[in-house]
ROVOVEX-838285 format. One record per atom (N, C-alpha, C): residue in one letter; x, y, z. Coordinates in steps of 0.1 Angstrom, whole numbers, padded with zeros to 4 digits, always signed. Example, Ala and Ser with C-alpha at 12.3 -4.5 7.8 and 13.67 -1.06 7.14 Angstrom:
BEGIN
A+0132-0057+0078
A+0123-0045+0078
A+0132-0033+0078
S+0128-0022+0071
S+0137-0011+0071
S+0129+0000+0079
REM end
This chain:
BEGIN
M+1072+0601+0419
M+1076+0592+0407
M+1075+0578+0412
F+1069+0569+0403
F+1068+0555+0407
F+1082+0549+0406
S+1085+0540+0416
S+1097+0531+0415
S+1094+0521+0404
P+1104+0514+0398
P+1102+0504+0388
P+1092+0493+0393
S+1093+0489+0406
S+1084+0479+0411
S+1070+0484+0412
R+1069+0496+0417
R+1055+0502+0417
R+1049+0504+0404
R+1058+0508+0394
R+1053+0510+0380
R+1048+0497+0375
C+1055+0486+0377
C+1051+0473+0373
C+1038+0468+0379
I+1037+0471+0392
I+1024+0467+0398
I+1013+0475+0393
A+1015+0488+0390
A+1004+0497+0384
A+1000+0492+0371
L+1011+0489+0362
L+1008+0484+0349
L+1000+0471+0349
A+1004+0462+0359
A+0998+0449+0360
A+0983+0451+0364
L+0981+0460+0374
L+0967+0462+0378
L+0959+0468+0366
A+0965+0477+0359
A+0958+0483+0348
A+0954+0473+0337
F+0964+0464+0334
F+0962+0454+0324
F+0951+0444+0329
S+0951+0441+0342
S+0941+0432+0348
S+0927+0438+0346
A+0927+0451+0349
A+0914+0458+0347
A+0909+0458+0333
L+0918+0460+0323
L+0914+0459+0309
L+0909+0445+0306
L+0916+0435+0311
L+0912+0421+0308
L+0897+0419+0314
G+0895+0425+0326
G+0882+0423+0332
G+0871+0430+0324
C+0874+0442+0318
C+0865+0449+0310
C+0862+0441+0297
A+0873+0436+0291
A+0871+0428+0279
A+0863+0416+0282
S+0865+0409+0293
S+0858+0397+0297
S+0843+0400+0298
R+0840+0412+0305
R+0826+0416+0307
R+0820+0419+0294
A+0828+0426+0285
A+0822+0430+0272
A+0819+0418+0263
Q+0826+0406+0265
Q+0823+0395+0257
Q+0812+0386+0263
T+0807+0389+0275
T+0797+0381+0281
T+0784+0383+0274
L+0777+0372+0269
L+0765+0374+0262
L+0754+0367+0270
D+0742+0373+0269
D+0730+0367+0275
D+0724+0357+0266
T+0722+0345+0270
T+0717+0335+0262
T+0701+0336+0261
V+0696+0336+0249
V+0682+0335+0247
V+0679+0323+0238
T+0670+0314+0243
T+0667+0302+0236
T+0653+0303+0230
V+0652+0300+0217
V+0640+0301+0210
V+0635+0286+0208
A+0623+0283+0212
A+0617+0270+0209
A+0610+0271+0195
G+0615+0264+0185
G+0609+0265+0172
G+0597+0255+0170
W+0590+0257+0160
W+0579+0247+0156
W+0584+0237+0146
S+0597+0239+0141
S+0602+0231+0130
S+0617+0227+0133
Q+0622+0219+0125
Q+0636+0217+0124
Q+0643+0230+0118
P+0656+0231+0118
P+0662+0243+0112
P+0661+0243+0096
I+0650+0248+0091
I+0647+0247+0077
I+0650+0261+0070
S+0650+0261+0057
S+0654+0273+0050
S+0646+0285+0052
E+0633+0283+0055
E+0625+0295+0057
E+0628+0303+0069
I+0636+0298+0078
I+0640+0306+0090
I+0655+0309+0089
T+0660+0310+0077
T+0674+0313+0075
T+0679+0325+0083
N+0670+0335+0085
N+0675+0347+0092
N+0679+0344+0106
L+0673+0333+0112
L+0678+0328+0125
L+0690+0320+0124
L+0690+0311+0114
L+0701+0301+0112
L+0714+0308+0108
A+0713+0320+0102
A+0725+0327+0098
A+0732+0334+0109
E+0728+0333+0121
E+0735+0340+0132
E+0750+0338+0132
P+0756+0325+0130
P+0770+0324+0130
P+0777+0332+0119
D+0770+0334+0108
D+0775+0342+0097
D+0773+0357+0098
K+0762+0361+0103
K+0758+0375+0103
K+0760+0382+0117
G+0757+0375+0128
G+0759+0380+0141
G+0749+0391+0145
F+0737+0390+0141
F+0727+0401+0144
F+0724+0401+0159
F+0724+0389+0165
F+0720+0388+0180
F+0733+0391+0188
K+0744+0386+0184
K+0756+0388+0191
K+0759+0403+0192
A+0756+0411+0182
A+0757+0425+0182
A+0749+0432+0192
K+0738+0425+0197
K+0729+0430+0207
K+0732+0424+0221
G+0744+0417+0222
G+0748+0411+0234
G+0740+0398+0237
I+0736+0391+0227
I+0728+0379+0229
I+0735+0367+0222
A+0735+0356+0230
A+0739+0343+0224
A+0726+0335+0221
L+0724+0334+0208
L+0711+0328+0203
L+0712+0313+0203
D+0702+0306+0208
D+0701+0292+0208
D+0687+0288+0202
Y+0686+0277+0194
Y+0674+0273+0188
Y+0671+0259+0191
V+0659+0256+0196
V+0655+0242+0199
V+0645+0238+0189
P+0647+0228+0181
P+0638+0224+0171
P+0625+0218+0177
G+0614+0219+0169
G+0601+0213+0174
G+0593+0206+0164
T+0581+0202+0167
T+0573+0194+0158
T+0559+0201+0157
G+0559+0214+0158
G+0547+0222+0157
G+0546+0233+0167
G+0536+0242+0165
G+0535+0253+0174
G+0532+0249+0188
G+0524+0239+0190
G+0521+0234+0203
G+0533+0229+0210
S+0542+0222+0203
S+0554+0217+0210
S+0563+0229+0213
A+0563+0239+0205
A+0572+0251+0208
A+0567+0257+0221
I+0554+0259+0223
I+0549+0264+0236
I+0552+0255+0247
Q+0551+0242+0245
Q+0553+0233+0256
Q+0568+0233+0260
T+0577+0234+0250
T+0591+0235+0253
T+0594+0247+0262
M+0588+0258+0258
M+0590+0270+0266
M+0584+0269+0280
L+0572+0263+0281
L+0566+0262+0294
L+0574+0252+0304
T+0581+0243+0298
T+0589+0234+0307
T+0603+0241+0310
G+0605+0253+0306
G+0617+0260+0310
G+0629+0258+0301
K+0627+0251+0290
K+0638+0248+0281
K+0640+0258+0271
A+0632+0269+0271
A+0633+0280+0261
A+0627+0292+0268
D+0631+0304+0263
D+0626+0316+0267
D+0615+0321+0259
I+0615+0318+0246
I+0605+0323+0236
I+0600+0312+0227
A+0588+0312+0224
A+0582+0302+0215
A+0579+0308+0202
F+0585+0302+0191
F+0582+0305+0177
F+0570+0297+0174
T+0558+0302+0175
T+0546+0294+0174
T+0535+0301+0165
D+0523+0297+0166
D+0512+0302+0158
D+0500+0306+0166
P+0491+0314+0161
P+0480+0319+0169
P+0471+0307+0174
A+0469+0297+0166
A+0461+0286+0170
A+0466+0279+0183
S+0479+0277+0183
S+0486+0271+0195
S+0485+0280+0207
L+0486+0293+0204
L+0484+0303+0215
L+0470+0302+0221
Y+0460+0302+0212
Y+0446+0301+0217
Y+0444+0289+0225
L+0449+0278+0221
L+0447+0265+0228
L+0454+0265+0241
A+0466+0271+0242
A+0473+0272+0255
A+0466+0282+0265
L+0461+0293+0259
L+0454+0302+0268
L+0441+0296+0273
D+0435+0288+0265
D+0422+0281+0269
D+0425+0272+0281
K+0437+0266+0281
K+0441+0257+0292
K+0445+0264+0305
G+0445+0278+0304
G+0448+0286+0316
G+0463+0291+0316
E+0471+0288+0306
E+0484+0293+0306
E+0484+0309+0305
K+0493+0315+0311
K+0494+0330+0311
K+0506+0333+0301
L+0502+0337+0289
L+0511+0340+0278
L+0509+0353+0272
V+0520+0358+0266
V+0519+0371+0259
V+0525+0370+0245
A+0518+0375+0235
A+0524+0375+0221
A+0531+0389+0220
I+0544+0388+0216
I+0552+0400+0216
I+0557+0405+0202
Y+0555+0396+0192
Y+0560+0400+0179
Y+0553+0392+0168
N+0549+0399+0158
N+0542+0392+0146
N+0552+0388+0136
I+0556+0376+0136
I+0567+0371+0127
I+0562+0372+0112
Y+0551+0365+0110
Y+0545+0364+0096
Y+0531+0369+0097
P+0528+0381+0094
P+0514+0386+0095
P+0505+0380+0084
Q+0511+0374+0074
Q+0502+0369+0063
Q+0499+0354+0066
N+0487+0350+0064
N+0483+0336+0065
N+0488+0328+0053
V+0497+0318+0055
V+0503+0311+0044
V+0496+0298+0040
F+0485+0296+0046
F+0478+0283+0044
F+0468+0284+0032
N+0466+0273+0025
N+0457+0273+0014
N+0450+0260+0012
V+0441+0259+0003
V+0435+0246-0002
V+0437+0245-0017
V+0442+0234-0021
V+0446+0232-0035
V+0438+0221-0041
A+0433+0223-0053
A+0425+0213-0060
A+0429+0213-0075
P+0428+0201-0081
P+0430+0200-0096
P+0420+0209-0103
R+0424+0215-0114
R+0415+0223-0122
R+0403+0216-0126
S+0404+0203-0129
S+0393+0195-0133
S+0382+0193-0122
A+0386+0196-0109
A+0376+0194-0098
A+0366+0205-0097
G+0369+0216-0103
G+0360+0228-0103
G+0358+0234-0089
I+0368+0232-0080
I+0368+0238-0067
I+0376+0251-0067
K+0368+0262-0067
K+0374+0275-0069
K+0371+0284-0057
R+0362+0281-0049
R+0358+0289-0037
R+0355+0279-0025
P+0356+0284-0013
P+0354+0276-0001
P+0340+0268-0002
A+0330+0274-0007
A+0317+0268-0007
A+0317+0255-0016
D+0326+0255-0026
D+0327+0243-0035
D+0333+0231-0028
L+0338+0233-0015
L+0344+0222-0008
L+0333+0213-0002
K+0321+0217-0001
K+0310+0209+0005
K+0309+0195-0002
G+0310+0185+0007
G+0308+0171+0002
G+0321+0165-0004
K+0332+0173-0003
K+0345+0168-0009
K+0354+0161+0001
R+0363+0153-0004
R+0374+0147+0004
R+0386+0156+0004
I+0390+0161+0016
I+0401+0170+0017
I+0413+0165+0026
G+0424+0166+0020
G+0436+0161+0027
G+0442+0171+0037
V+0447+0167+0048
V+0454+0176+0058
V+0467+0168+0062
Y+0477+0176+0066
Y+0490+0170+0071
Y+0488+0160+0082
S+0480+0165+0092
S+0477+0156+0104
S+0465+0163+0110
L+0458+0155+0119
L+0447+0161+0126
L+0450+0172+0136
S+0463+0173+0140
S+0467+0184+0149
S+0475+0195+0142
S+0475+0195+0129
S+0483+0204+0121
S+0476+0217+0118
G+0484+0227+0114
G+0478+0240+0110
G+0470+0239+0098
T+0473+0229+0089
T+0465+0227+0077
T+0450+0224+0081
R+0448+0215+0091
R+0435+0212+0095
R+0428+0224+0102
Q+0435+0231+0111
Q+0430+0242+0118
Q+0425+0253+0109
N+0434+0256+0099
N+0431+0267+0089
N+0420+0262+0080
L+0419+0249+0077
L+0408+0244+0069
L+0395+0247+0076
Q+0395+0244+0089
Q+0383+0246+0098
Q+0379+0260+0097
V+0388+0269+0099
V+0386+0284+0099
V+0380+0288+0085
L+0386+0282+0074
L+0381+0286+0061
L+0366+0281+0059
L+0363+0269+0063
L+0350+0264+0062
L+0340+0272+0070
Q+0344+0276+0082
Q+0335+0284+0091
Q+0332+0297+0085
Q+0341+0303+0077
Q+0338+0316+0071
Q+0327+0316+0061
V+0324+0304+0055
V+0313+0303+0046
V+0302+0294+0051
G+0301+0293+0064
G+0290+0285+0070
G+0290+0270+0069
L+0302+0265+0067
L+0304+0250+0066
L+0312+0246+0079
T+0311+0233+0081
T+0319+0227+0092
T+0326+0214+0086
E+0333+0207+0095
E+0340+0195+0091
E+0330+0184+0087
S+0318+0185+0093
S+0308+0175+0090
S+0303+0176+0076
D+0306+0187+0069
D+0302+0189+0055
D+0312+0184+0045
V+0323+0180+0050
V+0334+0174+0042
V+0339+0161+0048
T+0348+0155+0041
T+0355+0143+0046
T+0370+0146+0047
I+0375+0145+0059
I+0389+0148+0062
I+0397+0136+0060
E+0408+0137+0053
E+0417+0126+0051
E+0431+0130+0055
V+0438+0122+0064
V+0452+0125+0068
V+0461+0120+0057
T+0469+0129+0051
T+0477+0125+0040
T+0492+0127+0042
G+0496+0133+0054
G+0510+0135+0057
G+0515+0147+0050
L+0528+0150+0052
L+0535+0161+0047
L+0536+0161+0032
L+0538+0149+0026
L+0539+0148+0012
L+0525+0145+0006
N+0516+0155+0008
N+0502+0153+0006
N+0497+0156-0008
F+0506+0159-0017
F+0501+0161-0031
F+0500+0148-0039
A+0507+0138-0035
A+0506+0125-0042
A+0492+0120-0041
P+0485+0119-0029
P+0471+0115-0029
P+0462+0124-0038
L+0466+0137-0039
L+0458+0146-0047
L+0459+0142-0062
V+0471+0140-0066
V+0474+0136-0080
V+0468+0123-0083
Q+0468+0114-0074
Q+0463+0100-0076
Q+0448+0099-0074
G+0441+0110-0071
G+0427+0110-0070
G+0421+0105-0057
Q+0430+0103-0047
Q+0425+0098-0034
Q+0417+0109-0026
V+0420+0121-0029
V+0413+0132-0023
V+0409+0142-0034
D+0399+0150-0032
D+0395+0160-0042
D+0402+0173-0040
A+0407+0176-0028
A+0415+0188-0026
A+0424+0185-0014
T+0434+0194-0012
T+0443+0192+0000
T+0447+0205+0006
A+0447+0206+0019
A+0452+0218+0026
A+0467+0217+0026
A+0473+0229+0024
A+0488+0230+0024
A+0492+0243+0028
T+0505+0246+0026
T+0511+0259+0029
T+0517+0264+0016
D+0521+0277+0016
D+0526+0283+0004
D+0539+0276-0001
T+0548+0273+0009
T+0560+0266+0006
T+0558+0252+0001
G+0548+0245+0008
G+0544+0232+0003
G+0540+0231-0011
L+0531+0241-0015
L+0527+0242-0028
L+0538+0245-0038
L+0547+0254-0034
L+0559+0257-0042
L+0567+0244-0045
V+0570+0236-0035
V+0578+0224-0037
V+0570+0214-0046
G+0557+0213-0044
G+0548+0205-0052
G+0549+0209-0067
R+0548+0222-0069
R+0549+0226-0083
R+0562+0224-0089
M+0573+0225-0081
M+0586+0223-0087
M+0588+0208-0090
K+0580+0199-0083
K+0581+0185-0085
K+0571+0180-0096
G+0565+0189-0103
G+0556+0185-0114
G+0542+0185-0111
L+0537+0191-0100
L+0523+0191-0097
L+0515+0198-0109
P+0505+0191-0114
P+0497+0197-0126
P+0490+0210-0122
E+0484+0216-0132
E+0477+0229-0129
E+0466+0227-0119
V+0466+0236-0109
V+0456+0235-0098
V+0449+0249-0096
D+0438+0248-0089
D+0432+0260-0084
D+0435+0261-0069
V+0438+0273-0065
V+0443+0276-0051
V+0433+0285-0044
I+0428+0281-0032
I+0420+0290-0024
I+0429+0294-0012
E+0432+0307-0011
E+0440+0312-0001
E+0432+0315+0011
V+0436+0310+0023
V+0429+0312+0035
V+0429+0327+0039
K+0440+0334+0036
K+0442+0348+0039
K+0432+0357+0033
D+0426+0352+0022
D+0416+0360+0015
D+0402+0360+0023
H+0401+0351+0033
H+0389+0350+0040
H+0392+0353+0055
L+0403+0350+0061
L+0407+0354+0074
L+0423+0354+0074
N+0428+0366+0074
N+0443+0367+0073
N+0449+0367+0087
L+0448+0355+0093
L+0454+0353+0107
L+0469+0351+0105
P+0477+0357+0113
P+0491+0355+0112
P+0495+0340+0112
S+0506+0337+0105
S+0510+0323+0105
S+0519+0320+0117
D+0528+0329+0121
D+0536+0327+0132
D+0539+0339+0140
I+0541+0337+0153
I+0543+0348+0162
I+0553+0344+0173
F+0559+0354+0180
F+0567+0351+0191
F+0559+0352+0204
V+0559+0342+0212
V+0551+0342+0225
V+0561+0339+0237
V+0558+0346+0248
V+0565+0343+0260
V+0555+0342+0271
T+0560+0337+0283
T+0551+0336+0294
T+0550+0350+0300
Q+0539+0352+0307
Q+0536+0365+0314
Q+0548+0368+0323
A+0553+0358+0330
A+0564+0360+0340
A+0577+0365+0332
T+0580+0359+0321
T+0592+0363+0313
T+0590+0377+0308
Y+0578+0380+0303
Y+0574+0393+0298
Y+0577+0404+0308
E+0573+0401+0320
E+0574+0411+0331
E+0588+0412+0336
A+0596+0401+0336
A+0609+0401+0343
A+0620+0405+0333
K+0619+0402+0320
K+0630+0403+0311
K+0628+0413+0300
K+0621+0424+0302
K+0618+0433+0291
K+0630+0439+0284
P+0640+0443+0291
P+0652+0448+0284
P+0658+0438+0275
L+0659+0426+0280
L+0665+0415+0272
L+0656+0412+0260
L+0643+0411+0262
L+0634+0408+0251
L+0634+0419+0240
K+0636+0432+0245
K+0637+0443+0235
K+0649+0441+0226
R+0661+0437+0232
R+0673+0435+0225
R+0671+0423+0215
F+0664+0413+0219
F+0662+0401+0211
F+0653+0405+0199
L+0642+0413+0201
L+0633+0416+0190
L+0640+0426+0181
A+0649+0435+0186
A+0656+0444+0177
A+0666+0436+0168
A+0672+0426+0174
A+0681+0417+0165
A+0673+0409+0155
Y+0662+0404+0160
Y+0654+0396+0151
Y+0649+0404+0139
R+0644+0416+0142
R+0639+0425+0132
R+0650+0429+0122
E+0662+0431+0126
E+0673+0433+0117
E+0676+0421+0109
S+0675+0409+0114
S+0677+0397+0107
S+0666+0395+0096
A+0654+0398+0099
A+0643+0397+0090
A+0644+0407+0079
A+0648+0420+0082
A+0651+0430+0072
A+0662+0426+0063
W+0672+0420+0068
W+0684+0415+0060
W+0679+0405+0050
M+0671+0395+0054
M+0666+0385+0045
M+0657+0390+0034
I+0649+0401+0038
I+0641+0407+0028
I+0650+0415+0017
A+0660+0421+0022
A+0668+0429+0014
A+0678+0421+0005
K+0683+0410+0011
K+0693+0402+0004
K+0689+0387+0004
P+0678+0384-0003
P+0674+0370-0003
P+0684+0360-0010
E+0692+0365-0020
E+0702+0357-0026
E+0713+0353-0016
E+0717+0362-0008
E+0727+0359+0002
E+0722+0349+0012
A+0709+0351+0016
A+0703+0342+0025
A+0702+0328+0019
A+0699+0327+0007
A+0698+0314+0000
A+0711+0307+0000
K+0722+0314-0002
K+0735+0308-0002
K+0739+0302+0012
I+0735+0310+0023
I+0738+0306+0036
I+0730+0294+0040
A+0718+0293+0035
A+0709+0282+0038
A+0714+0269+0033
V+0723+0269+0023
V+0729+0257+0018
V+0736+0249+0029
T+0743+0256+0038
T+0750+0250+0048
T+0743+0250+0062
R+0733+0259+0064
R+0727+0260+0077
R+0714+0254+0078
A+0707+0251+0067
A+0693+0245+0068
A+0694+0231+0064
I+0686+0222+0071
I+0687+0208+0068
I+0681+0205+0055
N+0673+0214+0049
N+0666+0211+0036
N+0672+0221+0026
G+0684+0226+0028
G+0689+0237+0020
G+0699+0234+0009
R+0700+0222+0005
R+0710+0219-0005
R+0708+0225-0019
D+0696+0228-0022
D+0692+0234-0035
D+0691+0249-0033
E+0701+0256-0038
E+0701+0271-0035
E+0690+0278-0043
A+0686+0273-0055
A+0675+0279-0062
A+0662+0277-0055
L+0660+0265-0049
L+0648+0263-0041
L+0648+0271-0029
N+0660+0272-0022
N+0661+0281-0010
N+0656+0295-0013
L+0660+0300-0025
L+0657+0314-0029
L+0642+0316-0030
E+0635+0306-0037
E+0621+0307-0039
E+0613+0306-0025
I+0618+0297-0017
I+0612+0296-0003
I+0614+0309+0005
I+0626+0314+0004
I+0629+0327+0012
I+0620+0338+0006
K+0619+0339-0007
K+0611+0350-0012
K+0596+0349-0007
L+0591+0337-0007
L+0577+0335-0002
L+0576+0339+0013
R+0586+0335+0021
R+0586+0338+0035
R+0587+0353+0037
N+0595+0360+0028
N+0597+0374+0029
N+0583+0381+0027
L+0576+0376+0017
L+0562+0382+0014
L+0553+0380+0026
S+0554+0369+0033
S+0546+0367+0045
S+0550+0376+0057
T+0562+0382+0056
T+0567+0390+0067
T+0562+0404+0068
V+0556+0408+0057
V+0552+0422+0056
V+0536+0423+0054
S+0531+0435+0057
S+0517+0437+0056
S+0514+0452+0056
P+0502+0456+0053
P+0499+0471+0055
P+0503+0476+0069
T+0500+0468+0079
T+0504+0472+0093
T+0519+0474+0094
T+0526+0464+0090
T+0541+0466+0091
T+0546+0477+0082
D+0540+0480+0071
D+0544+0491+0063
D+0543+0504+0070
S+0532+0505+0078
S+0530+0518+0085
S+0537+0518+0099
K+0538+0507+0106
K+0543+0507+0119
K+0557+0500+0121
G+0561+0492+0111
G+0574+0485+0112
G+0572+0470+0113
L+0582+0463+0110
L+0581+0448+0111
L+0578+0444+0125
G+0570+0434+0126
G+0567+0428+0139
G+0554+0432+0145
H+0548+0443+0140
H+0536+0448+0146
H+0523+0440+0143
F+0514+0440+0152
F+0502+0432+0151
F+0490+0441+0145
D+0482+0434+0138
D+0468+0440+0135
D+0459+0432+0145
P+0454+0438+0155
P+0446+0430+0165
P+0433+0424+0160
E+0427+0430+0149
E+0414+0426+0145
E+0414+0411+0140
P+0423+0407+0131
P+0423+0393+0127
P+0427+0383+0138
M+0435+0388+0148
M+0439+0380+0159
M+0426+0377+0168
Q+0418+0388+0170
Q+0406+0386+0178
Q+0396+0378+0170
K+0395+0380+0157
K+0385+0372+0149
K+0389+0358+0149
G+0402+0355+0149
G+0406+0341+0149
G+0403+0335+0163
A+0404+0342+0174
A+0401+0336+0187
A+0386+0334+0188
D+0378+0343+0182
D+0363+0342+0183
D+0359+0330+0174
T+0366+0328+0163
T+0363+0317+0154
T+0366+0304+0160
F+0377+0303+0167
F+0381+0290+0174
F+0371+0287+0185
R+0365+0297+0191
R+0355+0294+0201
R+0342+0290+0195
Q+0338+0296+0184
Q+0326+0292+0177
Q+0327+0277+0171
L+0339+0274+0167
L+0342+0260+0163
L+0342+0250+0174
G+0343+0255+0186
G+0343+0245+0198
G+0358+0241+0200
L+0368+0247+0194
L+0382+0243+0196
L+0387+0248+0210
I+0381+0260+0214
I+0384+0265+0228
I+0371+0268+0234
A+0371+0268+0248
A+0358+0270+0255
A+0357+0284+0261
K+0369+0291+0263
K+0368+0304+0270
K+0370+0315+0260
P+0363+0326+0263
P+0366+0338+0254
P+0380+0344+0257
I+0386+0349+0246
I+0399+0354+0247
I+0399+0369+0243
D+0404+0378+0252
D+0405+0392+0249
D+0419+0394+0244
I+0420+0396+0231
I+0434+0397+0225
I+0441+0410+0230
G+0433+0420+0233
G+0439+0432+0239
G+0447+0430+0251
Q+0444+0419+0259
Q+0451+0415+0271
Q+0463+0406+0268
V+0464+0401+0256
V+0474+0391+0252
V+0485+0396+0243
V+0481+0404+0234
V+0491+0410+0224
V+0496+0423+0229
K+0510+0423+0230
K+0517+0435+0235
K+0527+0440+0224
S+0528+0452+0222
S+0537+0458+0212
S+0548+0466+0218
D+0548+0468+0231
D+0557+0477+0237
D+0572+0473+0236
L+0575+0461+0233
L+0589+0456+0232
L+0594+0457+0218
I+0586+0459+0208
I+0590+0460+0195
I+0598+0473+0193
P+0610+0473+0186
P+0618+0485+0185
P+0610+0496+0177
REM end
């Protein structure tokens, strides 16, 4: 039988052990995502972590570093300030061409969300109609320009067949004012433009010609090889967050009001989130699950970039895209 003093010591030791277990149970592995954007409503499934805890449930403390494009996301990751880049295939191709060793591990948005918009009066209904026209892009390094180049290439045209005008993010004003004949945009950009009174327009969807994914998760080869269990947990949590936003867009729209820098208008949040949900799914994800790649458009995109002279080296997508970490 324990003496009172021994009983106290035993209880103290047991209590200390419990505290140690609790402490270990609360320890989270930090995963930092380098984004292409500020914390905007279309990524509410990531921004909702304090409210929903998808990543915490997998033992992960999620951190998000804002960016100014897919290239900046990759650069942030390469400098060691992030583990994962939330980027796009074009930025991946360009980095691979420079010799970076990278792996694409998750297809965030399988659908190409880029388009070219023209007033009905312009009669621009197909890519071939763009020949000789003035076309606006967000910037010369933006996805709008890159996807415009891809679109033109699909019908045997190049940038020399059109006139490119840099119009900035608010690029529908030059279109309405007649400074350009058409403008390259995104689905959410067009949505906001229409809600602000954009007249009737014809829309050429890039995905109807090359359905290159809009965004993907990319890691370095070293991270891929060294942190597979952690990356699997991250992707499982991300997939749950994406499934939640698909199933409950209204709840996500409410959360975006306080979590997204552009989220004050709940009704607009909902429409943006619905668009992003549509871009999250594809026939491939229907059969294999969220996050899976269709290698064919990824390879065709890489080949197109080489034909355009945007990259010099051939890229074998089979060596770059990996699906073994997807739940």
